[in-house]
PDB file of N, CA, C and O in Angstrom:
ATOM      1  N   MET A   1       0.996  -0.969   0.027  1.00  0.00           N
ATOM      2  CA  MET A   1       0.047  -0.439   0.223  1.00  0.00           C
ATOM      3  C   MET A   1       0.389   0.924   0.003  1.00  0.00           C
ATOM      4  O   MET A   1       0.668   1.403   1.102  1.00  0.00           O
ATOM      5  N   ASP A   2       0.520   1.935  -1.064  1.00  0.00           N
ATOM      6  CA  ASP A   2       1.318   3.206  -1.434  1.00  0.00           C
ATOM      7  C   ASP A   2       0.674   4.466   0.419  1.00  0.00           C
ATOM      8  O   ASP A   2      -0.292   4.685   1.150  1.00  0.00           O
ATOM      9  N   ASN A   3       1.994   4.807   0.209  1.00  0.00           N
ATOM     10  CA  ASN A   3       1.823   5.812   2.006  1.00  0.00           C
ATOM     11  C   ASN A   3       0.799   6.830   1.426  1.00  0.00           C
ATOM     12  O   ASN A   3       0.009   7.380   2.193  1.00  0.00           O
ATOM     13  N   ASP A   4       0.789   7.114  -0.002  1.00  0.00           N
ATOM     14  CA  ASP A   4      -1.078   8.688   0.168  1.00  0.00           C
ATOM     15  C   ASP A   4      -1.995   7.984  -0.175  1.00  0.00           C
ATOM     16  O   ASP A   4      -2.937   8.667  -0.576  1.00  0.00           O
ATOM     17  N   THR A   5      -2.215   6.682  -0.220  1.00  0.00           N
ATOM     18  CA  THR A   5      -3.413   6.112   0.103  1.00  0.00           C
ATOM     19  C   THR A   5      -3.794   6.266   1.442  1.00  0.00           C
ATOM     20  O   THR A   5      -3.050   6.064   2.401  1.00  0.00           O
ATOM     21  N   PRO A   6      -4.954   6.624   1.494  1.00  0.00           N
ATOM     22  CA  PRO A   6      -5.710   7.332   3.093  1.00  0.00           C
ATOM     23  C   PRO A   6      -6.290   5.514   3.900  1.00  0.00           C
ATOM     24  O   PRO A   6      -6.036   4.423   3.389  1.00  0.00           O
ATOM     25  N   THR A   7      -6.692   5.631   4.576  1.00  0.00           N
ATOM     26  CA  THR A   7      -6.984   4.092   4.849  1.00  0.00           C
ATOM     27  C   THR A   7      -7.842   4.264   6.516  1.00  0.00           C
ATOM     28  O   THR A   7      -7.705   5.327   7.123  1.00  0.00           O
ATOM     29  N   THR A   8      -8.345   3.591   6.873  1.00  0.00           N
ATOM     30  CA  THR A   8      -9.051   3.816   7.593  1.00  0.00           C
ATOM     31  C   THR A   8     -10.300   3.194   8.949  1.00  0.00           C
ATOM     32  O   THR A   8     -11.527   3.224   8.848  1.00  0.00           O
ATOM     33  N   PRO A   9      -9.999   3.003   9.387  1.00  0.00           N
ATOM     34  CA  PRO A   9     -10.451   1.637  10.382  1.00  0.00           C
ATOM     35  C   PRO A   9     -11.173   1.006  10.487  1.00  0.00           C
ATOM     36  O   PRO A   9     -10.934   0.196  11.383  1.00  0.00           O
ATOM     37  N   CYS A  10     -12.606   0.798   9.741  1.00  0.00           N
ATOM     38  CA  CYS A  10     -13.345  -0.200   9.323  1.00  0.00           C
ATOM     39  C   CYS A  10     -14.186   0.461   8.062  1.00  0.00           C
ATOM     40  O   CYS A  10     -14.864   1.488   8.053  1.00  0.00           O
ATOM     41  N   MET A  11     -13.893  -0.529   6.942  1.00  0.00           N
ATOM     42  CA  MET A  11     -14.435  -0.592   6.022  1.00  0.00           C
ATOM     43  C   MET A  11     -16.004  -0.435   5.579  1.00  0.00           C
ATOM     44  O   MET A  11     -16.593  -1.507   5.717  1.00  0.00           O
ATOM     45  N   PRO A  12     -16.578   0.295   5.235  1.00  0.00           N
ATOM     46  CA  PRO A  12     -18.162  -0.245   5.132  1.00  0.00           C
ATOM     47  C   PRO A  12     -18.966  -1.369   4.250  1.00  0.00           C
ATOM     48  O   PRO A  12     -19.066  -1.241   3.030  1.00  0.00           O
ATOM     49  N   LEU A  13     -19.457  -2.336   4.865  1.00  0.00           N
ATOM     50  CA  LEU A  13     -19.527  -3.255   4.121  1.00  0.00           C
ATOM     51  C   LEU A  13     -20.256  -3.728   3.719  1.00  0.00           C
ATOM     52  O   LEU A  13     -21.275  -3.757   4.409  1.00  0.00           O
ATOM     53  N   PRO A  14     -20.300  -4.271   2.676  1.00  0.00           N
ATOM     54  CA  PRO A  14     -21.809  -4.638   1.560  1.00  0.00           C
ATOM     55  C   PRO A  14     -22.962  -4.685   2.485  1.00  0.00           C
ATOM     56  O   PRO A  14     -22.870  -5.323   3.533  1.00  0.00           O
ATOM     57  N   ALA A  15     -24.093  -4.019   2.148  1.00  0.00           N
ATOM     58  CA  ALA A  15     -25.504  -4.178   2.131  1.00  0.00           C
ATOM     59  C   ALA A  15     -25.987  -5.943   2.713  1.00  0.00           C
ATOM     60  O   ALA A  15     -26.405  -6.210   3.840  1.00  0.00           O
ATOM     61  N   ALA A  16     -25.846  -6.581   1.979  1.00  0.00           N
ATOM     62  CA  ALA A  16     -25.853  -8.190   1.955  1.00  0.00           C
ATOM     63  C   ALA A  16     -25.150  -8.580   3.077  1.00  0.00           C
ATOM     64  O   ALA A  16     -25.823  -9.202   3.899  1.00  0.00           O
ATOM     65  N   ASP A  17     -23.661  -8.341   3.424  1.00  0.00           N
ATOM     66  CA  ASP A  17     -23.047  -8.620   4.814  1.00  0.00           C
ATOM     67  C   ASP A  17     -23.850  -8.400   5.736  1.00  0.00           C
ATOM     68  O   ASP A  17     -24.556  -9.295   6.201  1.00  0.00           O
ATOM     69  N   LEU A  18     -23.882  -6.802   6.278  1.00  0.00           N
ATOM     70  CA  LEU A  18     -24.644  -6.006   6.933  1.00  0.00           C
ATOM     71  C   LEU A  18     -25.312  -6.566   7.472  1.00  0.00           C
ATOM     72  O   LEU A  18     -25.264  -6.816   8.676  1.00  0.00           O
ATOM     73  N   ARG A  19     -26.721  -7.159   6.083  1.00  0.00           N
ATOM     74  CA  ARG A  19     -28.028  -7.484   6.833  1.00  0.00           C
ATOM     75  C   ARG A  19     -27.875  -9.229   7.182  1.00  0.00           C
ATOM     76  O   ARG A  19     -28.820  -9.833   7.689  1.00  0.00           O
ATOM     77  N   GLU A  20     -26.892  -9.750   6.925  1.00  0.00           N
ATOM     78  CA  GLU A  20     -26.093 -10.860   7.529  1.00  0.00           C
ATOM     79  C   GLU A  20     -25.602 -10.664   9.531  1.00  0.00           C
ATOM     80  O   GLU A  20     -25.732 -10.965  10.718  1.00  0.00           O
ATOM     81  N   LEU A  21     -25.065  -9.993   8.565  1.00  0.00           N
ATOM     82  CA  LEU A  21     -24.196  -9.676  10.803  1.00  0.00           C
ATOM     83  C   LEU A  21     -25.697  -9.637  11.399  1.00  0.00           C
ATOM     84  O   LEU A  21     -25.901 -10.619  12.112  1.00  0.00           O
ATOM     85  N   ILE A  22     -26.691  -8.852  11.307  1.00  0.00           N
ATOM     86  CA  ILE A  22     -27.474  -7.982  11.659  1.00  0.00           C
ATOM     87  C   ILE A  22     -28.876  -9.842  11.557  1.00  0.00           C
ATOM     88  O   ILE A  22     -29.632 -10.314  12.406  1.00  0.00           O
ATOM     89  N   ARG A  23     -28.757 -10.002  11.023  1.00  0.00           N
ATOM     90  CA  ARG A  23     -29.297 -11.470  11.558  1.00  0.00           C
ATOM     91  C   ARG A  23     -28.450 -12.897  12.591  1.00  0.00           C
ATOM     92  O   ARG A  23     -28.682 -13.928  13.223  1.00  0.00           O
ATOM     93  N   GLY A  24     -27.537 -12.112  12.211  1.00  0.00           N
ATOM     94  CA  GLY A  24     -26.688 -13.376  13.329  1.00  0.00           C
ATOM     95  C   GLY A  24     -27.032 -13.027  14.923  1.00  0.00           C
ATOM     96  O   GLY A  24     -27.147 -13.884  15.799  1.00  0.00           O
ATOM     97  N   ARG A  25     -27.180 -11.500  15.127  1.00  0.00           N
ATOM     98  CA  ARG A  25     -26.863 -11.183  15.794  1.00  0.00           C
ATOM     99  C   ARG A  25     -27.795 -10.650  17.193  1.00  0.00           C
ATOM    100  O   ARG A  25     -27.547 -10.422  18.377  1.00  0.00           O
ATOM    101  N   LEU A  26     -28.632 -10.618  16.570  1.00  0.00           N
ATOM    102  CA  LEU A  26     -30.902 -10.904  16.784  1.00  0.00           C
ATOM    103  C   LEU A  26     -30.621 -12.290  16.324  1.00  0.00           C
ATOM    104  O   LEU A  26     -30.462 -12.793  17.436  1.00  0.00           O
ATOM    105  N   ARG A  27     -30.500 -12.963  15.751  1.00  0.00           N
ATOM    106  CA  ARG A  27     -30.253 -14.832  16.009  1.00  0.00           C
ATOM    107  C   ARG A  27     -29.927 -14.708  17.596  1.00  0.00           C
ATOM    108  O   ARG A  27     -30.607 -14.719  18.622  1.00  0.00           O
ATOM    109  N   GLU A  28     -28.483 -14.579  17.272  1.00  0.00           N
ATOM    110  CA  GLU A  28     -27.644 -14.972  18.712  1.00  0.00           C
ATOM    111  C   GLU A  28     -28.276 -13.983  20.695  1.00  0.00           C
ATOM    112  O   GLU A  28     -28.101 -14.369  21.851  1.00  0.00           O
ATOM    113  N   ALA A  29     -28.800 -13.025  20.275  1.00  0.00           N
ATOM    114  CA  ALA A  29     -29.816 -11.697  21.542  1.00  0.00           C
ATOM    115  C   ALA A  29     -31.166 -12.193  21.672  1.00  0.00           C
ATOM    116  O   ALA A  29     -31.832 -12.075  22.700  1.00  0.00           O
ATOM    117  N   ILE A  30     -31.679 -12.926  20.272  1.00  0.00           N
ATOM    118  CA  ILE A  30     -32.752 -13.852  21.438  1.00  0.00           C
ATOM    119  C   ILE A  30     -32.909 -14.936  21.870  1.00  0.00           C
ATOM    120  O   ILE A  30     -33.836 -15.368  22.555  1.00  0.00           O
ATOM    121  N   GLU A  31     -31.457 -15.741  21.257  1.00  0.00           N
ATOM    122  CA  GLU A  31     -31.574 -17.234  22.309  1.00  0.00           C
ATOM    123  C   GLU A  31     -31.274 -17.082  23.500  1.00  0.00           C
ATOM    124  O   GLU A  31     -31.727 -17.845  24.354  1.00  0.00           O
ATOM    125  N   GLN A  32     -30.222 -15.785  23.884  1.00  0.00           N
ATOM    126  CA  GLN A  32     -29.299 -15.969  25.213  1.00  0.00           C
ATOM    127  C   GLN A  32     -30.404 -15.370  25.628  1.00  0.00           C
ATOM    128  O   GLN A  32     -30.822 -16.038  26.574  1.00  0.00           O
ATOM    129  N   LEU A  33     -31.385 -14.101  25.346  1.00  0.00           N
ATOM    130  CA  LEU A  33     -33.253 -13.909  25.803  1.00  0.00           C
ATOM    131  C   LEU A  33     -33.716 -15.779  26.611  1.00  0.00           C
ATOM    132  O   LEU A  33     -34.036 -16.286  27.685  1.00  0.00           O
ATOM    133  N   LEU A  34     -33.508 -16.061  25.512  1.00  0.00           N
ATOM    134  CA  LEU A  34     -34.526 -17.675  26.155  1.00  0.00           C
ATOM    135  C   LEU A  34     -33.790 -18.962  26.774  1.00  0.00           C
ATOM    136  O   LEU A  34     -34.311 -20.044  27.044  1.00  0.00           O
ATOM    137  N   GLU A  35     -32.186 -18.503  26.965  1.00  0.00           N
ATOM    138  CA  GLU A  35     -31.900 -19.090  28.244  1.00  0.00           C
ATOM    139  C   GLU A  35     -31.944 -18.854  28.688  1.00  0.00           C
ATOM    140  O   GLU A  35     -32.002 -19.667  29.611  1.00  0.00           O
ATOM    141  N   ASP A  36     -32.027 -17.238  29.178  1.00  0.00           N
ATOM    142  CA  ASP A  36     -31.357 -16.612  30.297  1.00  0.00           C
ATOM    143  C   ASP A  36     -33.302 -16.939  30.880  1.00  0.00           C
ATOM    144  O   ASP A  36     -33.230 -17.197  32.082  1.00  0.00           O
ATOM    145  N   GLU A  37     -34.164 -16.968  30.618  1.00  0.00           N
ATOM    146  CA  GLU A  37     -35.634 -17.269  31.357  1.00  0.00           C
ATOM    147  C   GLU A  37     -35.288 -18.646  31.555  1.00  0.00           C
ATOM    148  O   GLU A  37     -34.811 -18.827  32.675  1.00  0.00           O
ATOM    149  N   LEU A  38     -35.337 -19.294  31.113  1.00  0.00           N
ATOM    150  CA  LEU A  38     -35.272 -20.801  30.772  1.00  0.00           C
ATOM    151  C   LEU A  38     -34.516 -20.954  32.408  1.00  0.00           C
ATOM    152  O   LEU A  38     -34.894 -21.962  33.004  1.00  0.00           O
ATOM    153  N   ALA A  39     -33.746 -20.279  32.989  1.00  0.00           N
ATOM    154  CA  ALA A  39     -32.586 -20.352  33.667  1.00  0.00           C
ATOM    155  C   ALA A  39     -33.324 -19.721  35.009  1.00  0.00           C
ATOM    156  O   ALA A  39     -32.925 -19.885  36.162  1.00  0.00           O
ATOM    157  N   LEU A  40     -34.530 -18.935  34.592  1.00  0.00           N
ATOM    158  CA  LEU A  40     -34.895 -18.318  35.559  1.00  0.00           C
ATOM    159  C   LEU A  40     -36.246 -19.451  35.950  1.00  0.00           C
ATOM    160  O   LEU A  40     -36.421 -20.018  37.028  1.00  0.00           O
ATOM    161  N   ALA A  41     -36.837 -19.520  35.080  1.00  0.00           N
ATOM    162  CA  ALA A  41     -38.284 -20.358  35.352  1.00  0.00           C
ATOM    163  C   ALA A  41     -37.501 -22.022  36.141  1.00  0.00           C
ATOM    164  O   ALA A  41     -38.129 -22.874  36.769  1.00  0.00           O
ATOM    165  N   LEU A  42     -36.058 -22.025  35.829  1.00  0.00           N
ATOM    166  CA  LEU A  42     -35.761 -22.822  36.955  1.00  0.00           C
ATOM    167  C   LEU A  42     -35.489 -23.211  37.847  1.00  0.00           C
ATOM    168  O   LEU A  42     -35.788 -24.288  38.363  1.00  0.00           O
ATOM    169  N   GLY A  43     -34.649 -22.110  38.314  1.00  0.00           N
ATOM    170  CA  GLY A  43     -33.972 -21.361  39.272  1.00  0.00           C
ATOM    171  C   GLY A  43     -32.589 -22.132  39.164  1.00  0.00           C
ATOM    172  O   GLY A  43     -32.280 -22.508  40.295  1.00  0.00           O
ATOM    173  N   ALA A  44     -32.143 -22.307  38.720  1.00  0.00           N
ATOM    174  CA  ALA A  44     -30.366 -22.821  38.105  1.00  0.00           C
ATOM    175  C   ALA A  44     -30.171 -22.512  36.645  1.00  0.00           C
ATOM    176  O   ALA A  44     -31.023 -22.794  35.803  1.00  0.00           O
ATOM    177  N   ALA A  45     -29.044 -21.934  36.371  1.00  0.00           N
ATOM    178  CA  ALA A  45     -28.287 -21.970  35.349  1.00  0.00           C
ATOM    179  C   ALA A  45     -28.011 -23.638  34.590  1.00  0.00           C
ATOM    180  O   ALA A  45     -28.540 -24.714  34.869  1.00  0.00           O
ATOM    181  N   PRO A  46     -27.151 -23.351  33.733  1.00  0.00           N
ATOM    182  CA  PRO A  46     -26.763 -24.849  33.551  1.00  0.00           C
ATOM    183  C   PRO A  46     -26.654 -25.496  33.775  1.00  0.00           C
ATOM    184  O   PRO A  46     -26.706 -24.862  34.829  1.00  0.00           O
ATOM    185  N   ARG A  47     -26.392 -27.100  34.162  1.00  0.00           N
ATOM    186  CA  ARG A  47     -25.115 -27.750  34.787  1.00  0.00           C
ATOM    187  C   ARG A  47     -25.204 -27.454  35.973  1.00  0.00           C
ATOM    188  O   ARG A  47     -24.377 -28.213  36.478  1.00  0.00           O
ATOM    189  N   GLU A  48     -25.810 -26.640  37.097  1.00  0.00           N
ATOM    190  CA  GLU A  48     -25.674 -26.155  37.827  1.00  0.00           C
ATOM    191  C   GLU A  48     -26.805 -26.428  39.096  1.00  0.00           C
ATOM    192  O   GLU A  48     -27.916 -25.914  39.227  1.00  0.00           O
ATOM    193  N   ARG A  49     -25.908 -27.724  40.245  1.00  0.00           N
ATOM    194  CA  ARG A  49     -26.580 -28.009  40.987  1.00  0.00           C
ATOM    195  C   ARG A  49     -27.363 -26.761  42.610  1.00  0.00           C
ATOM    196  O   ARG A  49     -26.583 -26.126  43.320  1.00  0.00           O
ATOM    197  N   THR A  50     -28.639 -26.720  42.787  1.00  0.00           N
ATOM    198  CA  THR A  50     -28.967 -26.276  43.744  1.00  0.00           C
ATOM    199  C   THR A  50     -30.500 -27.024  44.301  1.00  0.00           C
ATOM    200  O   THR A  50     -31.328 -27.761  43.766  1.00  0.00           O
ATOM    201  N   ALA A  51     -30.373 -26.463  45.511  1.00  0.00           N
ATOM    202  CA  ALA A  51     -31.253 -26.988  46.596  1.00  0.00           C
ATOM    203  C   ALA A  51     -32.578 -26.783  45.143  1.00  0.00           C
ATOM    204  O   ALA A  51     -33.187 -27.473  44.325  1.00  0.00           O
ATOM    205  N   ASP A  52     -32.455 -25.569  45.514  1.00  0.00           N
ATOM    206  CA  ASP A  52     -33.757 -24.606  45.409  1.00  0.00           C
ATOM    207  C   ASP A  52     -34.215 -24.896  43.368  1.00  0.00           C
ATOM    208  O   ASP A  52     -34.418 -24.013  42.535  1.00  0.00           O
ATOM    209  N   ARG A  53     -34.234 -26.241  43.186  1.00  0.00           N
ATOM    210  CA  ARG A  53     -34.067 -26.078  41.735  1.00  0.00           C
ATOM    211  C   ARG A  53     -35.475 -26.422  41.338  1.00  0.00           C
ATOM    212  O   ARG A  53     -36.098 -27.197  42.063  1.00  0.00           O
ATOM    213  N   GLY A  54     -35.922 -26.030  40.486  1.00  0.00           N
ATOM    214  CA  GLY A  54     -37.504 -26.044  39.905  1.00  0.00           C
ATOM    215  C   GLY A  54     -37.566 -27.409  38.851  1.00  0.00           C
ATOM    216  O   GLY A  54     -38.504 -28.192  39.003  1.00  0.00           O
ATOM    217  N   GLY A  55     -36.737 -27.619  37.987  1.00  0.00           N
ATOM    218  CA  GLY A  55     -37.707 -28.877  37.555  1.00  0.00           C
ATOM    219  C   GLY A  55     -35.985 -28.830  36.197  1.00  0.00           C
ATOM    220  O   GLY A  55     -35.156 -28.021  36.614  1.00  0.00           O
ATOM    221  N   TYR A  56     -35.711 -29.266  35.378  1.00  0.00           N
ATOM    222  CA  TYR A  56     -34.782 -30.174  34.502  1.00  0.00           C
ATOM    223  C   TYR A  56     -34.788 -29.075  32.979  1.00  0.00           C
ATOM    224  O   TYR A  56     -35.743 -28.467  32.495  1.00  0.00           O
ATOM    225  N   ARG A  57     -33.232 -29.137  32.477  1.00  0.00           N
ATOM    226  CA  ARG A  57     -33.989 -28.916  31.193  1.00  0.00           C
ATOM    227  C   ARG A  57     -33.937 -30.219  29.963  1.00  0.00           C
ATOM    228  O   ARG A  57     -33.485 -31.363  29.982  1.00  0.00           O
ATOM    229  N   ASN A  58     -34.375 -29.704  29.319  1.00  0.00           N
ATOM    230  CA  ASN A  58     -35.026 -31.163  28.355  1.00  0.00           C
ATOM    231  C   ASN A  58     -34.618 -30.928  27.027  1.00  0.00           C
ATOM    232  O   ASN A  58     -35.395 -30.995  26.075  1.00  0.00           O
ATOM    233  N   GLY A  59     -33.260 -30.618  26.923  1.00  0.00           N
ATOM    234  CA  GLY A  59     -32.681 -30.450  25.092  1.00  0.00           C
ATOM    235  C   GLY A  59     -33.297 -29.206  24.575  1.00  0.00           C
ATOM    236  O   GLY A  59     -33.293 -28.298  25.406  1.00  0.00           O
ATOM    237  N   ALA A  60     -33.799 -28.933  23.487  1.00  0.00           N
ATOM    238  CA  ALA A  60     -34.066 -27.787  22.791  1.00  0.00           C
ATOM    239  C   ALA A  60     -34.508 -28.162  21.216  1.00  0.00           C
ATOM    240  O   ALA A  60     -33.975 -29.027  20.523  1.00  0.00           O
ATOM    241  N   LEU A  61     -35.876 -27.087  20.742  1.00  0.00           N
ATOM    242  CA  LEU A  61     -36.122 -27.297  19.869  1.00  0.00           C
ATOM    243  C   LEU A  61     -35.849 -25.828  19.031  1.00  0.00           C
ATOM    244  O   LEU A  61     -35.637 -24.756  19.597  1.00  0.00           O
ATOM    245  N   THR A  62     -35.927 -26.118  16.918  1.00  0.00           N
ATOM    246  CA  THR A  62     -35.844 -25.157  16.545  1.00  0.00           C
ATOM    247  C   THR A  62     -36.644 -25.011  16.096  1.00  0.00           C
ATOM    248  O   THR A  62     -37.326 -25.797  15.439  1.00  0.00           O
ATOM    249  N   ARG A  63     -36.796 -23.905  16.337  1.00  0.00           N
ATOM    250  CA  ARG A  63     -38.209 -23.263  15.724  1.00  0.00           C
ATOM    251  C   ARG A  63     -37.788 -21.829  14.699  1.00  0.00           C
ATOM    252  O   ARG A  63     -36.736 -21.206  14.838  1.00  0.00           O
ATOM    253  N   SER A  64     -38.998 -21.452  13.543  1.00  0.00           N
ATOM    254  CA  SER A  64     -38.613 -20.420  12.738  1.00  0.00           C
ATOM    255  C   SER A  64     -39.756 -19.101  13.550  1.00  0.00           C
ATOM    256  O   SER A  64     -40.806 -18.948  14.174  1.00  0.00           O
ATOM    257  N   LEU A  65     -38.741 -18.497  13.033  1.00  0.00           N
ATOM    258  CA  LEU A  65     -39.199 -16.720  13.526  1.00  0.00           C
ATOM    259  C   LEU A  65     -39.647 -15.868  13.240  1.00  0.00           C
ATOM    260  O   LEU A  65     -39.088 -15.051  13.973  1.00  0.00           O
ATOM    261  N   THR A  66     -40.416 -15.263  12.577  1.00  0.00           N
ATOM    262  CA  THR A  66     -40.310 -14.327  10.760  1.00  0.00           C
ATOM    263  C   THR A  66     -39.835 -13.085  11.023  1.00  0.00           C
ATOM    264  O   THR A  66     -40.799 -12.371  11.297  1.00  0.00           O
ATOM    265  N   THR A  67     -38.606 -12.356  11.083  1.00  0.00           N
ATOM    266  CA  THR A  67     -38.854 -10.823  11.587  1.00  0.00           C
ATOM    267  C   THR A  67     -38.606  -9.868   9.881  1.00  0.00           C
ATOM    268  O   THR A  67     -38.935 -10.408   8.825  1.00  0.00           O
ATOM    269  N   GLU A  68     -37.965  -8.375   9.926  1.00  0.00           N
ATOM    270  CA  GLU A  68     -38.078  -7.725   9.207  1.00  0.00           C
ATOM    271  C   GLU A  68     -37.275  -7.593   8.627  1.00  0.00           C
ATOM    272  O   GLU A  68     -37.297  -6.611   7.885  1.00  0.00           O
ATOM    273  N   CYS A  69     -35.736  -8.746   8.596  1.00  0.00           N
ATOM    274  CA  CYS A  69     -34.702  -9.911   7.903  1.00  0.00           C
ATOM    275  C   CYS A  69     -35.050 -10.591   7.828  1.00  0.00           C
ATOM    276  O   CYS A  69     -34.292 -11.476   7.432  1.00  0.00           O
ATOM    277  N   GLY A  70     -35.653 -10.767   7.935  1.00  0.00           N
ATOM    278  CA  GLY A  70     -36.249 -12.708   7.403  1.00  0.00           C
ATOM    279  C   GLY A  70     -36.552 -12.808   8.470  1.00  0.00           C
ATOM    280  O   GLY A  70     -36.624 -12.211   9.544  1.00  0.00           O
ATOM    281  N   PRO A  71     -36.924 -14.691   7.450  1.00  0.00           N
ATOM    282  CA  PRO A  71     -36.937 -15.709   9.052  1.00  0.00           C
ATOM    283  C   PRO A  71     -35.687 -16.821   9.341  1.00  0.00           C
ATOM    284  O   PRO A  71     -34.907 -17.480   8.654  1.00  0.00           O
ATOM    285  N   GLN A  72     -36.020 -16.592  10.987  1.00  0.00           N
ATOM    286  CA  GLN A  72     -34.856 -16.823  11.866  1.00  0.00           C
ATOM    287  C   GLN A  72     -34.803 -17.975  12.373  1.00  0.00           C
ATOM    288  O   GLN A  72     -35.520 -17.982  13.373  1.00  0.00           O
ATOM    289  N   ASP A  73     -34.423 -18.754  12.237  1.00  0.00           N
ATOM    290  CA  ASP A  73     -33.894 -20.386  13.020  1.00  0.00           C
ATOM    291  C   ASP A  73     -32.992 -19.992  14.062  1.00  0.00           C
ATOM    292  O   ASP A  73     -31.844 -19.554  13.982  1.00  0.00           O
ATOM    293  N   LEU A  74     -34.069 -20.342  15.532  1.00  0.00           N
ATOM    294  CA  LEU A  74     -33.652 -19.957  16.564  1.00  0.00           C
ATOM    295  C   LEU A  74     -33.456 -21.709  16.925  1.00  0.00           C
ATOM    296  O   LEU A  74     -33.811 -22.704  16.293  1.00  0.00           O
ATOM    297  N   ARG A  75     -32.673 -21.532  18.335  1.00  0.00           N
ATOM    298  CA  ARG A  75     -32.934 -22.435  18.918  1.00  0.00           C
ATOM    299  C   ARG A  75     -33.389 -22.273  19.619  1.00  0.00           C
ATOM    300  O   ARG A  75     -32.870 -21.258  20.083  1.00  0.00           O
ATOM    301  N   VAL A  76     -34.853 -22.808  20.760  1.00  0.00           N
ATOM    302  CA  VAL A  76     -35.381 -22.803  21.843  1.00  0.00           C
ATOM    303  C   VAL A  76     -35.629 -23.672  22.892  1.00  0.00           C
ATOM    304  O   VAL A  76     -36.660 -24.332  23.015  1.00  0.00           O
ATOM    305  N   PRO A  77     -34.811 -23.672  23.548  1.00  0.00           N
ATOM    306  CA  PRO A  77     -34.095 -24.581  25.293  1.00  0.00           C
ATOM    307  C   PRO A  77     -35.665 -25.133  25.816  1.00  0.00           C
ATOM    308  O   PRO A  77     -36.485 -24.350  26.297  1.00  0.00           O
ATOM    309  N   ARG A  78     -35.803 -25.891  25.723  1.00  0.00           N
ATOM    310  CA  ARG A  78     -36.531 -26.448  26.456  1.00  0.00           C
ATOM    311  C   ARG A  78     -36.605 -26.700  28.764  1.00  0.00           C
ATOM    312  O   ARG A  78     -35.728 -26.408  29.577  1.00  0.00           O
ATOM    313  N   GLY A  79     -37.613 -27.142  28.942  1.00  0.00           N
ATOM    314  CA  GLY A  79     -37.297 -27.556  29.964  1.00  0.00           C
ATOM    315  C   GLY A  79     -38.733 -28.107  30.507  1.00  0.00           C
ATOM    316  O   GLY A  79     -39.804 -27.750  30.015  1.00  0.00           O
ATOM    317  N   ARG A  80     -38.601 -29.087  31.660  1.00  0.00           N
ATOM    318  CA  ARG A  80     -39.280 -29.881  31.978  1.00  0.00           C
ATOM    319  C   ARG A  80     -39.502 -30.054  34.312  1.00  0.00           C
ATOM    320  O   ARG A  80     -40.239 -30.911  34.800  1.00  0.00           O
TER     321      ARG A  80
END
């Protein structure tokens, strides 16, 4: 690279890449909220042993959520 070439700290992303980045972050945020909600309902975090535990984790299901960014496949944790 020449010394005359200006450098920027971050290059702008093409619209398609930006959309995919937003979709990925949205999916991660929703899945984390679902995990936190289940931990609160069960009274214990994953792999945590407590006497106050109100139930147990029972795997996860894949569900589709339609958003403005298009359909999102989410991993929804289950409890029993």
